[in-house]
PQR file of N, CA, C, O and H, with PARSE charges and radii, in Angstrom:
ATOM      1  N   MET A   1     216.382 181.551 129.175 -0.4000 1.5000
ATOM      2  CA  MET A   1     216.498 181.821 128.021 -0.0000 2.0000
ATOM      3  C   MET A   1     217.538 183.003 127.909  0.5500 1.7000
ATOM      4  O   MET A   1     217.618 183.957 128.683 -0.5500 1.4000
ATOM      5  N   LYS A   2     218.445 182.719 126.621 -0.4000 1.5000
ATOM      6  CA  LYS A   2     219.502 183.334 126.566 -0.0000 2.0000
ATOM      7  C   LYS A   2     219.410 184.702 125.720  0.5500 1.7000
ATOM      8  O   LYS A   2     218.958 184.800 124.579 -0.5500 1.4000
ATOM      9  H   LYS A   2     218.380 181.943 125.992  0.4000 1.0000
ATOM     10  N   LYS A   3     219.970 185.810 126.575 -0.4000 1.5000
ATOM     11  CA  LYS A   3     219.696 187.121 126.035 -0.0000 2.0000
ATOM     12  C   LYS A   3     220.162 187.252 124.502  0.5500 1.7000
ATOM     13  O   LYS A   3     221.178 186.756 124.014 -0.5500 1.4000
ATOM     14  H   LYS A   3     220.337 185.730 127.502  0.4000 1.0000
ATOM     15  N   CYS A   4     219.119 188.091 123.806 -0.4000 1.5000
ATOM     16  CA  CYS A   4     219.548 188.528 122.416 -0.0000 2.0000
ATOM     17  C   CYS A   4     220.513 189.643 122.346  0.5500 1.7000
ATOM     18  O   CYS A   4     220.147 190.715 122.828 -0.5500 1.4000
ATOM     19  H   CYS A   4     218.294 188.494 124.203  0.4000 1.0000
ATOM     20  N   VAL A   5     221.693 189.558 121.819 -0.4000 1.5000
ATOM     21  CA  VAL A   5     222.753 190.516 121.905 -0.0000 2.0000
ATOM     22  C   VAL A   5     221.949 191.895 120.839  0.5500 1.7000
ATOM     23  O   VAL A   5     222.248 193.080 120.989 -0.5500 1.4000
ATOM     24  H   VAL A   5     221.990 188.687 121.427  0.4000 1.0000
ATOM     25  N   PHE A   6     221.149 191.506 120.035 -0.4000 1.5000
ATOM     26  CA  PHE A   6     220.797 192.644 119.121 -0.0000 2.0000
ATOM     27  C   PHE A   6     219.773 193.346 120.229  0.5500 1.7000
ATOM     28  O   PHE A   6     220.078 194.471 120.626 -0.5500 1.4000
ATOM     29  H   PHE A   6     220.906 190.544 119.913  0.4000 1.0000
ATOM     30  N   CYS A   7     218.761 192.815 120.658 -0.4000 1.5000
ATOM     31  CA  CYS A   7     218.029 193.387 121.637 -0.0000 2.0000
ATOM     32  C   CYS A   7     218.637 194.256 122.634  0.5500 1.7000
ATOM     33  O   CYS A   7     218.141 195.318 123.013 -0.5500 1.4000
ATOM     34  H   CYS A   7     218.513 191.901 120.336  0.4000 1.0000
ATOM     35  N   GLU A   8     219.891 193.687 123.099 -0.4000 1.5000
ATOM     36  CA  GLU A   8     220.565 194.523 124.133 -0.0000 2.0000
ATOM     37  C   GLU A   8     221.258 195.633 123.471  0.5500 1.7000
ATOM     38  O   GLU A   8     221.591 196.607 124.145 -0.5500 1.4000
ATOM     39  H   GLU A   8     220.293 192.825 122.792  0.4000 1.0000
ATOM     40  N   ILE A   9     221.534 195.573 122.077 -0.4000 1.5000
ATOM     41  CA  ILE A   9     222.019 196.757 121.329 -0.0000 2.0000
ATOM     42  C   ILE A   9     220.783 197.786 121.129  0.5500 1.7000
ATOM     43  O   ILE A   9     220.862 199.007 121.258 -0.5500 1.4000
ATOM     44  H   ILE A   9     221.264 194.782 121.529  0.4000 1.0000
ATOM     45  N   VAL A  10     220.056 197.321 120.914 -0.4000 1.5000
ATOM     46  CA  VAL A  10     218.486 198.000 120.588 -0.0000 2.0000
ATOM     47  C   VAL A  10     218.242 199.045 121.938  0.5500 1.7000
ATOM     48  O   VAL A  10     217.937 200.237 121.934 -0.5500 1.4000
ATOM     49  H   VAL A  10     219.991 196.329 120.809  0.4000 1.0000
ATOM     50  N   LYS A  11     218.516 198.061 123.162 -0.4000 1.5000
ATOM     51  CA  LYS A  11     217.888 199.116 124.537 -0.0000 2.0000
ATOM     52  C   LYS A  11     219.015 199.958 124.723  0.5500 1.7000
ATOM     53  O   LYS A  11     218.814 201.001 125.344 -0.5500 1.4000
ATOM     54  H   LYS A  11     218.764 197.092 123.166  0.4000 1.0000
ATOM     55  N   GLY A  12     220.103 199.730 124.332 -0.4000 1.5000
ATOM     56  CA  GLY A  12     221.411 200.657 124.812 -0.0000 2.0000
ATOM     57  C   GLY A  12     222.301 199.875 125.767  0.5500 1.7000
ATOM     58  O   GLY A  12     223.348 200.388 126.162 -0.5500 1.4000
ATOM     59  H   GLY A  12     220.266 198.882 123.827  0.4000 1.0000
ATOM     60  N   ASN A  13     221.894 198.521 126.200 -0.4000 1.5000
ATOM     61  CA  ASN A  13     222.469 198.150 127.095 -0.0000 2.0000
ATOM     62  C   ASN A  13     224.186 197.529 126.485  0.5500 1.7000
ATOM     63  O   ASN A  13     225.122 197.300 127.252 -0.5500 1.4000
ATOM     64  H   ASN A  13     221.043 198.104 125.879  0.4000 1.0000
ATOM     65  N   ILE A  14     224.224 197.405 125.365 -0.4000 1.5000
ATOM     66  CA  ILE A  14     225.698 197.156 124.502 -0.0000 2.0000
ATOM     67  C   ILE A  14     225.819 198.388 123.803  0.5500 1.7000
ATOM     68  O   ILE A  14     224.940 198.993 123.188 -0.5500 1.4000
ATOM     69  H   ILE A  14     223.463 197.591 124.743  0.4000 1.0000
ATOM     70  N   GLU A  15     227.246 198.745 124.003 -0.4000 1.5000
ATOM     71  CA  GLU A  15     227.630 199.813 123.266 -0.0000 2.0000
ATOM     72  C   GLU A  15     227.523 199.490 121.686  0.5500 1.7000
ATOM     73  O   GLU A  15     227.473 198.344 121.240 -0.5500 1.4000
ATOM     74  H   GLU A  15     227.959 198.254 124.503  0.4000 1.0000
ATOM     75  N   SER A  16     227.499 200.544 120.986 -0.4000 1.5000
ATOM     76  CA  SER A  16     227.338 200.506 119.557 -0.0000 2.0000
ATOM     77  C   SER A  16     227.521 201.834 118.859  0.5500 1.7000
ATOM     78  O   SER A  16     227.435 202.893 119.481 -0.5500 1.4000
ATOM     79  H   SER A  16     227.541 201.475 121.348  0.4000 1.0000
ATOM     80  N   PHE A  17     227.774 201.774 117.567 -0.4000 1.5000
ATOM     81  CA  PHE A  17     228.076 203.106 116.931 -0.0000 2.0000
ATOM     82  C   PHE A  17     226.826 203.023 115.766  0.5500 1.7000
ATOM     83  O   PHE A  17     226.803 202.345 114.739 -0.5500 1.4000
ATOM     84  H   PHE A  17     227.843 200.913 117.061  0.4000 1.0000
ATOM     85  N   LYS A  18     225.945 203.823 116.225 -0.4000 1.5000
ATOM     86  CA  LYS A  18     224.696 203.970 115.235 -0.0000 2.0000
ATOM     87  C   LYS A  18     224.867 205.078 114.312  0.5500 1.7000
ATOM     88  O   LYS A  18     225.137 206.256 114.546 -0.5500 1.4000
ATOM     89  H   LYS A  18     225.963 204.374 117.060  0.4000 1.0000
ATOM     90  N   ILE A  19     224.632 204.400 113.089 -0.4000 1.5000
ATOM     91  CA  ILE A  19     224.840 205.267 112.178 -0.0000 2.0000
ATOM     92  C   ILE A  19     223.614 205.925 111.392  0.5500 1.7000
ATOM     93  O   ILE A  19     223.701 206.891 110.634 -0.5500 1.4000
ATOM     94  H   ILE A  19     224.413 203.444 112.899  0.4000 1.0000
ATOM     95  N   ALA A  20     222.346 205.150 111.750 -0.4000 1.5000
ATOM     96  CA  ALA A  20     220.763 205.461 111.287 -0.0000 2.0000
ATOM     97  C   ALA A  20     220.085 204.973 112.026  0.5500 1.7000
ATOM     98  O   ALA A  20     220.460 204.101 112.810 -0.5500 1.4000
ATOM     99  H   ALA A  20     222.276 204.365 112.365  0.4000 1.0000
ATOM    100  N   GLU A  21     218.627 205.538 111.930 -0.4000 1.5000
ATOM    101  CA  GLU A  21     217.678 204.950 112.831 -0.0000 2.0000
ATOM    102  C   GLU A  21     216.372 205.535 112.266  0.5500 1.7000
ATOM    103  O   GLU A  21     216.253 206.633 111.721 -0.5500 1.4000
ATOM    104  H   GLU A  21     218.323 206.246 111.293  0.4000 1.0000
ATOM    105  N   ASN A  22     215.376 204.587 112.495 -0.4000 1.5000
ATOM    106  CA  ASN A  22     214.003 205.201 112.341 -0.0000 2.0000
ATOM    107  C   ASN A  22     212.989 204.407 113.370  0.5500 1.7000
ATOM    108  O   ASN A  22     213.489 203.630 114.184 -0.5500 1.4000
ATOM    109  H   ASN A  22     215.472 203.696 112.938  0.4000 1.0000
ATOM    110  N   LYS A  23     211.673 204.589 113.333 -0.4000 1.5000
ATOM    111  CA  LYS A  23     210.991 204.060 114.186 -0.0000 2.0000
ATOM    112  C   LYS A  23     211.087 202.448 114.534  0.5500 1.7000
ATOM    113  O   LYS A  23     210.835 202.070 115.678 -0.5500 1.4000
ATOM    114  H   LYS A  23     211.267 205.220 112.672  0.4000 1.0000
ATOM    115  N   GLU A  24     211.454 201.538 113.525 -0.4000 1.5000
ATOM    116  CA  GLU A  24     211.324 200.218 113.687 -0.0000 2.0000
ATOM    117  C   GLU A  24     212.874 199.775 113.498  0.5500 1.7000
ATOM    118  O   GLU A  24     213.058 198.560 113.584 -0.5500 1.4000
ATOM    119  H   GLU A  24     211.659 201.845 112.595  0.4000 1.0000
ATOM    120  N   PHE A  25     213.807 200.433 113.299 -0.4000 1.5000
ATOM    121  CA  PHE A  25     215.146 199.796 112.925 -0.0000 2.0000
ATOM    122  C   PHE A  25     216.168 200.716 113.189  0.5500 1.7000
ATOM    123  O   PHE A  25     215.996 201.931 113.089 -0.5500 1.4000
ATOM    124  H   PHE A  25     213.658 201.420 113.229  0.4000 1.0000
ATOM    125  N   ILE A  26     217.360 200.128 113.564 -0.4000 1.5000
ATOM    126  CA  ILE A  26     218.619 200.851 113.847 -0.0000 2.0000
ATOM    127  C   ILE A  26     219.510 200.375 112.960  0.5500 1.7000
ATOM    128  O   ILE A  26     219.282 199.186 112.739 -0.5500 1.4000
ATOM    129  H   ILE A  26     217.499 199.141 113.645  0.4000 1.0000
ATOM    130  N   ALA A  27     220.533 200.842 112.290 -0.4000 1.5000
ATOM    131  CA  ALA A  27     221.523 200.396 111.734 -0.0000 2.0000
ATOM    132  C   ALA A  27     222.934 201.060 112.443  0.5500 1.7000
ATOM    133  O   ALA A  27     223.131 202.221 112.801 -0.5500 1.4000
ATOM    134  H   ALA A  27     220.718 201.808 112.470  0.4000 1.0000
ATOM    135  N   ILE A  28     223.734 200.006 112.499 -0.4000 1.5000
ATOM    136  CA  ILE A  28     225.145 200.291 113.601 -0.0000 2.0000
ATOM    137  C   ILE A  28     226.132 199.530 112.501  0.5500 1.7000
ATOM    138  O   ILE A  28     225.927 198.732 111.586 -0.5500 1.4000
ATOM    139  H   ILE A  28     223.574 199.063 112.209  0.4000 1.0000
ATOM    140  N   LEU A  29     227.385 200.224 113.093 -0.4000 1.5000
ATOM    141  CA  LEU A  29     228.672 199.763 112.162 -0.0000 2.0000
ATOM    142  C   LEU A  29     228.961 198.331 113.006  0.5500 1.7000
ATOM    143  O   LEU A  29     228.939 198.169 114.226 -0.5500 1.4000
ATOM    144  H   LEU A  29     227.551 200.872 113.836  0.4000 1.0000
ATOM    145  N   ASP A  30     229.224 197.403 112.005 -0.4000 1.5000
ATOM    146  CA  ASP A  30     229.491 195.839 112.421 -0.0000 2.0000
ATOM    147  C   ASP A  30     230.698 196.030 113.483  0.5500 1.7000
ATOM    148  O   ASP A  30     231.337 197.082 113.482 -0.5500 1.4000
ATOM    149  H   ASP A  30     229.242 197.535 111.014  0.4000 1.0000
ATOM    150  N   ILE A  31     230.949 195.136 114.256 -0.4000 1.5000
ATOM    151  CA  ILE A  31     231.966 195.363 115.318 -0.0000 2.0000
ATOM    152  C   ILE A  31     233.281 194.489 114.628  0.5500 1.7000
ATOM    153  O   ILE A  31     234.447 194.765 114.911 -0.5500 1.4000
ATOM    154  H   ILE A  31     230.430 194.281 114.257  0.4000 1.0000
ATOM    155  N   LYS A  32     232.940 193.515 113.784 -0.4000 1.5000
ATOM    156  CA  LYS A  32     233.990 192.743 113.126 -0.0000 2.0000
ATOM    157  C   LYS A  32     233.635 192.762 111.573  0.5500 1.7000
ATOM    158  O   LYS A  32     233.130 191.748 111.092 -0.5500 1.4000
ATOM    159  H   LYS A  32     231.993 193.291 113.555  0.4000 1.0000
ATOM    160  N   PRO A  33     233.883 193.906 110.746 -0.5600 1.5000
ATOM    161  CA  PRO A  33     233.492 194.036 109.570  0.2800 2.0000
ATOM    162  C   PRO A  33     234.115 193.284 108.501  0.5500 1.7000
ATOM    163  O   PRO A  33     235.338 193.318 108.634 -0.5500 1.4000
ATOM    164  N   LEU A  34     233.742 192.619 107.494 -0.4000 1.5000
ATOM    165  CA  LEU A  34     234.386 192.142 106.356 -0.0000 2.0000
ATOM    166  C   LEU A  34     235.198 193.312 105.373  0.5500 1.7000
ATOM    167  O   LEU A  34     236.289 193.183 104.818 -0.5500 1.4000
ATOM    168  H   LEU A  34     232.748 192.591 107.387  0.4000 1.0000
ATOM    169  N   VAL A  35     234.443 194.273 105.366 -0.4000 1.5000
ATOM    170  CA  VAL A  35     234.864 195.455 104.632 -0.0000 2.0000
ATOM    171  C   VAL A  35     234.629 196.760 105.468  0.5500 1.7000
ATOM    172  O   VAL A  35     233.665 196.883 106.224 -0.5500 1.4000
ATOM    173  H   VAL A  35     233.557 194.378 105.818  0.4000 1.0000
ATOM    174  N   ARG A  36     235.493 197.637 105.294 -0.4000 1.5000
ATOM    175  CA  ARG A  36     235.629 199.078 105.976 -0.0000 2.0000
ATOM    176  C   ARG A  36     233.789 199.558 105.735  0.5500 1.7000
ATOM    177  O   ARG A  36     233.324 199.448 104.601 -0.5500 1.4000
ATOM    178  H   ARG A  36     236.276 197.538 104.680  0.4000 1.0000
ATOM    179  N   GLY A  37     232.985 200.014 106.770 -0.4000 1.5000
ATOM    180  CA  GLY A  37     231.970 200.674 106.831 -0.0000 2.0000
ATOM    181  C   GLY A  37     231.011 199.630 106.724  0.5500 1.7000
ATOM    182  O   GLY A  37     229.944 200.055 106.281 -0.5500 1.4000
ATOM    183  H   GLY A  37     233.363 200.103 107.691  0.4000 1.0000
ATOM    184  N   GLN A  38     231.017 198.282 107.000 -0.4000 1.5000
ATOM    185  CA  GLN A  38     230.001 197.355 106.899 -0.0000 2.0000
ATOM    186  C   GLN A  38     228.825 197.524 107.969  0.5500 1.7000
ATOM    187  O   GLN A  38     229.101 197.438 109.166 -0.5500 1.4000
ATOM    188  H   GLN A  38     231.884 197.937 107.359  0.4000 1.0000
ATOM    189  N   ALA A  39     227.721 197.728 107.613 -0.4000 1.5000
ATOM    190  CA  ALA A  39     226.902 198.076 108.839 -0.0000 2.0000
ATOM    191  C   ALA A  39     225.567 197.008 108.755  0.5500 1.7000
ATOM    192  O   ALA A  39     225.110 196.548 107.709 -0.5500 1.4000
ATOM    193  H   ALA A  39     227.496 197.798 106.641  0.4000 1.0000
ATOM    194  N   LEU A  40     225.116 196.765 109.997 -0.4000 1.5000
ATOM    195  CA  LEU A  40     223.833 196.000 110.367 -0.0000 2.0000
ATOM    196  C   LEU A  40     222.524 196.845 110.588  0.5500 1.7000
ATOM    197  O   LEU A  40     222.390 197.759 111.402 -0.5500 1.4000
ATOM    198  H   LEU A  40     225.488 197.139 110.847  0.4000 1.0000
ATOM    199  N   VAL A  41     221.638 196.392 109.755 -0.4000 1.5000
ATOM    200  CA  VAL A  41     220.121 196.984 109.798 -0.0000 2.0000
ATOM    201  C   VAL A  41     219.681 195.996 111.047  0.5500 1.7000
ATOM    202  O   VAL A  41     219.920 194.789 111.023 -0.5500 1.4000
ATOM    203  H   VAL A  41     221.747 195.650 109.093  0.4000 1.0000
ATOM    204  N   ILE A  42     219.042 196.624 112.085 -0.4000 1.5000
ATOM    205  CA  ILE A  42     218.409 195.512 113.411 -0.0000 2.0000
ATOM    206  C   ILE A  42     217.120 196.219 113.533  0.5500 1.7000
ATOM    207  O   ILE A  42     216.936 197.417 113.747 -0.5500 1.4000
ATOM    208  H   ILE A  42     218.847 197.604 112.104  0.4000 1.0000
ATOM    209  N   PRO A  43     216.076 195.069 113.321 -0.5600 1.5000
ATOM    210  CA  PRO A  43     214.758 195.635 113.885  0.2800 2.0000
ATOM    211  C   PRO A  43     214.623 196.030 115.398  0.5500 1.7000
ATOM    212  O   PRO A  43     215.516 195.521 116.074 -0.5500 1.4000
ATOM    213  N   LYS A  44     213.836 196.718 116.026 -0.4000 1.5000
ATOM    214  CA  LYS A  44     213.692 197.211 117.285 -0.0000 2.0000
ATOM    215  C   LYS A  44     212.949 195.893 118.012  0.5500 1.7000
ATOM    216  O   LYS A  44     213.086 195.528 119.179 -0.5500 1.4000
ATOM    217  H   LYS A  44     213.110 197.132 115.476  0.4000 1.0000
ATOM    218  N   LYS A  45     212.335 195.448 117.232 -0.4000 1.5000
ATOM    219  CA  LYS A  45     211.308 194.141 117.799 -0.0000 2.0000
ATOM    220  C   LYS A  45     212.055 193.384 117.654  0.5500 1.7000
ATOM    221  O   LYS A  45     212.795 193.465 116.673 -0.5500 1.4000
ATOM    222  H   LYS A  45     212.224 195.745 116.284  0.4000 1.0000
ATOM    223  N   HIS A  46     212.196 192.145 118.729 -0.4000 1.5000
ATOM    224  CA  HIS A  46     212.875 190.858 118.479 -0.0000 2.0000
ATOM    225  C   HIS A  46     212.274 189.882 117.525  0.5500 1.7000
ATOM    226  O   HIS A  46     211.089 189.570 117.647 -0.5500 1.4000
ATOM    227  H   HIS A  46     211.595 192.079 119.526  0.4000 1.0000
ATOM    228  N   TYR A  47     212.921 189.450 116.711 -0.4000 1.5000
ATOM    229  CA  TYR A  47     212.568 188.140 115.828 -0.0000 2.0000
ATOM    230  C   TYR A  47     213.406 186.868 115.955  0.5500 1.7000
ATOM    231  O   TYR A  47     214.466 186.917 116.580 -0.5500 1.4000
ATOM    232  H   TYR A  47     213.884 189.703 116.612  0.4000 1.0000
ATOM    233  N   SER A  48     213.083 185.997 115.523 -0.4000 1.5000
ATOM    234  CA  SER A  48     214.187 184.620 115.333 -0.0000 2.0000
ATOM    235  C   SER A  48     215.365 185.075 114.780  0.5500 1.7000
ATOM    236  O   SER A  48     215.415 185.998 113.967 -0.5500 1.4000
ATOM    237  H   SER A  48     212.222 185.957 115.015  0.4000 1.0000
ATOM    238  N   SER A  49     216.392 184.408 115.228 -0.4000 1.5000
ATOM    239  CA  SER A  49     217.674 184.670 114.881 -0.0000 2.0000
ATOM    240  C   SER A  49     218.063 184.562 113.557  0.5500 1.7000
ATOM    241  O   SER A  49     219.051 185.072 113.028 -0.5500 1.4000
ATOM    242  H   SER A  49     216.351 183.658 115.888  0.4000 1.0000
ATOM    243  N   ASP A  50     217.096 183.764 112.995 -0.4000 1.5000
ATOM    244  CA  ASP A  50     217.241 183.351 111.443 -0.0000 2.0000
ATOM    245  C   ASP A  50     216.606 184.553 110.523  0.5500 1.7000
ATOM    246  O   ASP A  50     215.387 184.686 110.420 -0.5500 1.4000
ATOM    247  H   ASP A  50     216.294 183.350 113.425  0.4000 1.0000
ATOM    248  N   PRO A  51     217.310 185.201 110.028 -0.5600 1.5000
ATOM    249  CA  PRO A  51     216.880 186.093 109.096  0.2800 2.0000
ATOM    250  C   PRO A  51     215.818 185.912 108.019  0.5500 1.7000
ATOM    251  O   PRO A  51     215.053 186.771 107.581 -0.5500 1.4000
ATOM    252  N   ILE A  52     215.915 184.638 107.679 -0.4000 1.5000
ATOM    253  CA  ILE A  52     215.257 184.032 106.520 -0.0000 2.0000
ATOM    254  C   ILE A  52     213.837 184.184 106.806  0.5500 1.7000
ATOM    255  O   ILE A  52     212.994 184.457 105.951 -0.5500 1.4000
ATOM    256  H   ILE A  52     216.536 183.940 108.035  0.4000 1.0000
ATOM    257  N   ASN A  53     213.554 183.951 108.332 -0.4000 1.5000
ATOM    258  CA  ASN A  53     212.256 183.752 108.774 -0.0000 2.0000
ATOM    259  C   ASN A  53     211.363 185.168 108.895  0.5500 1.7000
ATOM    260  O   ASN A  53     210.162 185.269 109.147 -0.5500 1.4000
ATOM    261  H   ASN A  53     214.239 183.728 109.026  0.4000 1.0000
ATOM    262  N   LEU A  54     212.331 186.214 108.636 -0.4000 1.5000
ATOM    263  CA  LEU A  54     211.485 187.491 108.940 -0.0000 2.0000
ATOM    264  C   LEU A  54     210.462 187.547 107.863  0.5500 1.7000
ATOM    265  O   LEU A  54     210.604 187.065 106.739 -0.5500 1.4000
ATOM    266  H   LEU A  54     213.306 186.131 108.432  0.4000 1.0000
ATOM    267  N   PRO A  55     209.211 188.304 108.396 -0.5600 1.5000
ATOM    268  CA  PRO A  55     208.172 188.637 107.408  0.2800 2.0000
ATOM    269  C   PRO A  55     208.605 189.259 106.337  0.5500 1.7000
ATOM    270  O   PRO A  55     209.681 189.857 106.364 -0.5500 1.4000
ATOM    271  N   ASP A  56     207.653 189.199 104.981 -0.4000 1.5000
ATOM    272  CA  ASP A  56     208.320 190.102 103.909 -0.0000 2.0000
ATOM    273  C   ASP A  56     208.134 191.436 104.335  0.5500 1.7000
ATOM    274  O   ASP A  56     209.063 192.194 104.053 -0.5500 1.4000
ATOM    275  H   ASP A  56     206.780 188.714 104.959  0.4000 1.0000
ATOM    276  N   LYS A  57     206.961 192.022 105.074 -0.4000 1.5000
ATOM    277  CA  LYS A  57     206.733 193.134 105.181 -0.0000 2.0000
ATOM    278  C   LYS A  57     208.065 193.919 106.120  0.5500 1.7000
ATOM    279  O   LYS A  57     208.482 195.073 106.018 -0.5500 1.4000
ATOM    280  H   LYS A  57     206.207 191.407 105.303  0.4000 1.0000
ATOM    281  N   VAL A  58     208.454 192.964 106.912 -0.4000 1.5000
ATOM    282  CA  VAL A  58     209.631 193.483 107.789 -0.0000 2.0000
ATOM    283  C   VAL A  58     210.828 193.799 107.091  0.5500 1.7000
ATOM    284  O   VAL A  58     211.635 194.678 107.394 -0.5500 1.4000
ATOM    285  H   VAL A  58     208.116 192.027 106.995  0.4000 1.0000
ATOM    286  N   TYR A  59     210.885 192.900 105.999 -0.4000 1.5000
ATOM    287  CA  TYR A  59     212.154 193.456 105.000 -0.0000 2.0000
ATOM    288  C   TYR A  59     211.975 194.424 104.196  0.5500 1.7000
ATOM    289  O   TYR A  59     212.917 195.191 103.995 -0.5500 1.4000
ATOM    290  H   TYR A  59     210.230 192.186 105.754  0.4000 1.0000
ATOM    291  N   ALA A  60     210.773 194.616 103.567 -0.4000 1.5000
ATOM    292  CA  ALA A  60     210.548 195.990 103.069 -0.0000 2.0000
ATOM    293  C   ALA A  60     210.678 197.147 103.509  0.5500 1.7000
ATOM    294  O   ALA A  60     210.889 198.123 102.789 -0.5500 1.4000
ATOM    295  H   ALA A  60     210.008 193.993 103.730  0.4000 1.0000
ATOM    296  N   LYS A  61     210.543 197.184 105.031 -0.4000 1.5000
ATOM    297  CA  LYS A  61     210.602 198.699 105.570 -0.0000 2.0000
ATOM    298  C   LYS A  61     211.824 198.487 106.112  0.5500 1.7000
ATOM    299  O   LYS A  61     212.185 199.587 106.530 -0.5500 1.4000
ATOM    300  H   LYS A  61     210.371 196.391 105.616  0.4000 1.0000
ATOM    301  N   ALA A  62     212.827 197.519 106.381 -0.4000 1.5000
ATOM    302  CA  ALA A  62     214.266 197.559 106.363 -0.0000 2.0000
ATOM    303  C   ALA A  62     215.013 198.283 105.199  0.5500 1.7000
ATOM    304  O   ALA A  62     215.991 199.031 105.191 -0.5500 1.4000
ATOM    305  H   ALA A  62     212.533 196.625 106.042  0.4000 1.0000
ATOM    306  N   PHE A  63     214.428 197.929 104.495 -0.4000 1.5000
ATOM    307  CA  PHE A  63     215.271 198.417 102.963 -0.0000 2.0000
ATOM    308  C   PHE A  63     215.192 199.761 102.978  0.5500 1.7000
ATOM    309  O   PHE A  63     216.185 200.316 102.507 -0.5500 1.4000
ATOM    310  H   PHE A  63     213.634 197.321 104.502  0.4000 1.0000
ATOM    311  N   CYS A  64     214.009 200.727 103.515 -0.4000 1.5000
ATOM    312  CA  CYS A  64     213.910 201.980 103.616 -0.0000 2.0000
ATOM    313  C   CYS A  64     215.021 202.498 104.157  0.5500 1.7000
ATOM    314  O   CYS A  64     215.607 203.469 103.677 -0.5500 1.4000
ATOM    315  H   CYS A  64     213.203 200.277 103.898  0.4000 1.0000
ATOM    316  N   LEU A  65     215.403 201.839 105.261 -0.4000 1.5000
ATOM    317  CA  LEU A  65     216.467 202.548 106.007 -0.0000 2.0000
ATOM    318  C   LEU A  65     217.730 202.113 105.362  0.5500 1.7000
ATOM    319  O   LEU A  65     218.579 202.994 105.225 -0.5500 1.4000
ATOM    320  H   LEU A  65     214.927 201.050 105.651  0.4000 1.0000
ATOM    321  N   VAL A  66     218.060 200.726 104.871 -0.4000 1.5000
ATOM    322  CA  VAL A  66     219.305 200.703 104.023 -0.0000 2.0000
ATOM    323  C   VAL A  66     219.479 201.828 102.796  0.5500 1.7000
ATOM    324  O   VAL A  66     220.530 202.408 102.524 -0.5500 1.4000
ATOM    325  H   VAL A  66     217.370 200.011 104.982  0.4000 1.0000
ATOM    326  N   LYS A  67     218.300 201.979 102.178 -0.4000 1.5000
ATOM    327  CA  LYS A  67     218.402 202.948 101.114 -0.0000 2.0000
ATOM    328  C   LYS A  67     219.315 204.380 101.771  0.5500 1.7000
ATOM    329  O   LYS A  67     220.200 204.927 101.112 -0.5500 1.4000
ATOM    330  H   LYS A  67     217.446 201.508 102.399  0.4000 1.0000
ATOM    331  N   LYS A  68     218.994 204.736 102.866 -0.4000 1.5000
ATOM    332  CA  LYS A  68     219.414 206.035 103.327 -0.0000 2.0000
ATOM    333  C   LYS A  68     220.922 205.613 103.912  0.5500 1.7000
ATOM    334  O   LYS A  68     221.650 206.468 104.417 -0.5500 1.4000
ATOM    335  H   LYS A  68     218.276 204.292 103.401  0.4000 1.0000
TER
END
């Protein structure tokens, strides 16, 4: 099975610039941003690589960190 780059970031195995964190998510600066300051909010638990499949509750919790 191929390693998930986002899981490796969450574990600290891949360097990132963390800008926010809570119990369930981290927010990091995008390595190749389209605009300055673009960030990614990543769940600490692994989910399918297709974000459309995330449960609604996960989206709702992620946006609590996005607001910050």
